[in-house]
VEXZAKE-930435 format. One record per residue (C-alpha): residue in three letters; x, y, z. Coordinates in steps of 0.001 Angstrom, whole numbers, padded with zeros to 6 digits, always signed. Example, Ala and Ser with C-alpha at 12.3 -4.5 7.8 and 13.67 -1.06 7.14 Angstrom:
Ala+012300-004500+007800;Ser+013670-001060+007140;
This chain:
Met-082921+088191+205790;Asp-083216+087490+202098;Lys-085617+085025+200531;Asn-083032+082257+199895;Ala-081765+082341+203467;Leu-085324+082117+204809;Thr-086018+079089+202558;Gly-082822+077432+203806;Val-083889+077922+207425;Lys-087334+076434+206677;Val-085751+073385+205036;Phe-083387+072994+207992;Val-086225+073180+210551;Leu-088343+070773+208482;Gly-085394+068348+208340;Ile-084997+068451+212117;Leu-088744+067871+212573;Val-088774+064891+210201;Asn-085671+063432+211852;Thr-087259+063826+215294;Leu-090449+062100+214146;Met-088543+059206+212623;Thr-086310+058640+215616;Ser-089063+058970+218197;Ala-090687+055731+216958;Leu-094042+057329+216285;Ser-096411+055386+214090;Glu-099468+056453+212144;Thr-101779+055318+214938;Glu-100129+057423+217627;Gly-101251+060992+218062;Leu-099192+064082+218593;Glu-101429+065480+221339;Leu-098816+065369+224086;Gly-095805+066155+221953;Phe-093045+063722+221204;Thr-093358+060829+223617;Arg-091513+057553+223382;Arg-093063+054179+223960;Pro-091912+052530+227171;Leu-089201+049935+226742;Val-090483+046480+227663;Leu-087887+044469+229539;Cys-087682+040714+229331;Asn-089221+039041+232362;Glu-087058+035912+232506;Thr-089054+034258+235296;Arg-092284+034582+233358;Leu-090477+033472+230202;Leu-089347+030236+231852;Gln-092883+029623+233145;Glu-094310+030067+229662;Met-091637+027775+228199;Glu-092675+025109+230722;Val-096266+025444+229497;Cys-095095+024993+225899;Gly-093003+021999+226973;Asp-095937+020421+228824;Val-098169+020736+225766;Phe-095436+019219+223583;Thr-094934+016368+226074;Arg-098663+015581+226034;Gln-098680+015603+222244;Met-095606+013382+222044;Thr-097308+010715+224197;His-099550+010092+221185;Val-096501+009354+219015;Asp-094963+005908+219361;Ala-091523+006228+220995;Gln-089904+004234+218218;His-090910+007024+215792;Trp-089421+009881+217839;Cys-086358+009992+215602;Asn-088442+010418+212454;Leu-089567+014032+212206;Thr-092328+013188+209744;His-094258+011456+212567;Phe-094402+014541+214811;Leu-093748+017494+212516;Ser-096968+019343+213362;Glu-096424+018863+217113;Tyr-092873+020190+216855;His-094038+023147+214769;Leu-096634+024020+217412;Phe-093976+023743+220133;Ser-091591+026020+218234;Ser-094354+028538+217500;Cys-095413+028485+221149;Thr-091908+029333+222342;Glu-091540+032097+219774;Lys-094932+033732+220336;Asn-094689+033600+224119;Ser-091170+035049+224059;Glu-092269+037961+221927;Arg-095473+038498+223942;Ile-093480+038718+227181;Gly-091049+041173+225610;Cys-088082+038883+225091;Phe-086331+038346+221802;Trp-086402+034883+220279;Pro-084327+032806+220352;Asn-082451+033806+223462;Pro-080165+031784+225747;Leu-082982+030826+228149;Val-085254+029579+225370;Glu-082377+027794+223651;Gly-081461+026051+226902;Phe-085059+024958+227390;Ile-085317+023651+223817;Ile-082055+021739+224275;Arg-083460+020099+227432;Val-086571+019068+225492;His-084382+017664+222732;Arg-082297+015704+225222;Arg-085449+014247+226745;Phe-087082+013098+223526;Phe-084288+012785+220987;Ala-081239+011645+222979;Asn-081210+008260+221261;Cys-081524+009702+217759;Thr-077972+009425+216572;Val-077145+010141+213002;Glu-075662+007123+211338;Arg-072453+008064+209636;Val-072303+007306+205945;Val-069244+005285+205068;Trp-068053+006305+201656;Ala-066578+003525+199542;Asp-064780+003645+196230;Pro-066894+002580+193254;Ser-066198-000744+191645;Asp-063615-000880+188872;Asp-066270-001477+186194;Leu-068289+001549+187268;Leu-065175+003694+187560;Ala-064067+002703+184053;Ala-067503+003583+182662;Leu-067521+006943+184443;Ile-064147+007772+182895;Leu-064601+006338+179387;Val-068089+007677+178580;Pro-067119+011387+178714;Ile-063915+010687+176781;Leu-065774+008825+174037;Leu-068459+011514+173845;Thr-065775+014193+173505;Leu-064047+012270+170717;Ala-067381+011735+168939;Met-068196+015446+169105;Ile-064743+016369+167752;Ala-065159+013903+164875;Leu-068621+015320+164101;Val-067313+018890+164013;Val-064396+017947+161740;Trp-066677+015955+159422;Cys-069212+018810+159220;Ser-066494+021410+158530;Lys-065127+019328+155587;Arg-068629+018965+154164;Ser-069581+022619+154585;Asp-069876+023051+150825;Ile-072547+020347+150581;Leu-074448+021363+153741;Ala-074557+025094+152886;
């Protein structure tokens, strides 16, 4: 075997080794003592997930008892409590091995929303036409400004000999 062919084989073997390392999900902290081992796949334990979501919901319910019910539709009154609730659901989902959000967590969050925020309807904004005076001003001001700018440009171009 000539030298170039041997170098090509080395590069090929090195490429396979690097590819194997990258796809085997090894990190810097894992050793190579036992060869190429994969980390076990953690499956989502839905029963435990629902139990943990109930704990998050109970904490949120206790915190919301300190907020006056008439302020439940104003997020500024319970923003920190809601943030803690959302973080609780996310961290517990990931700790258990479930992705977040998932259909179970979303369903639980929707139930919490229905319990606390069912009466928080968004008032629809009714758009009305502006008054005739305002409409006339909104139309005439840009037209007059455009005419003024045109007149200024024409005046300056005729007086270019004096201004230069």
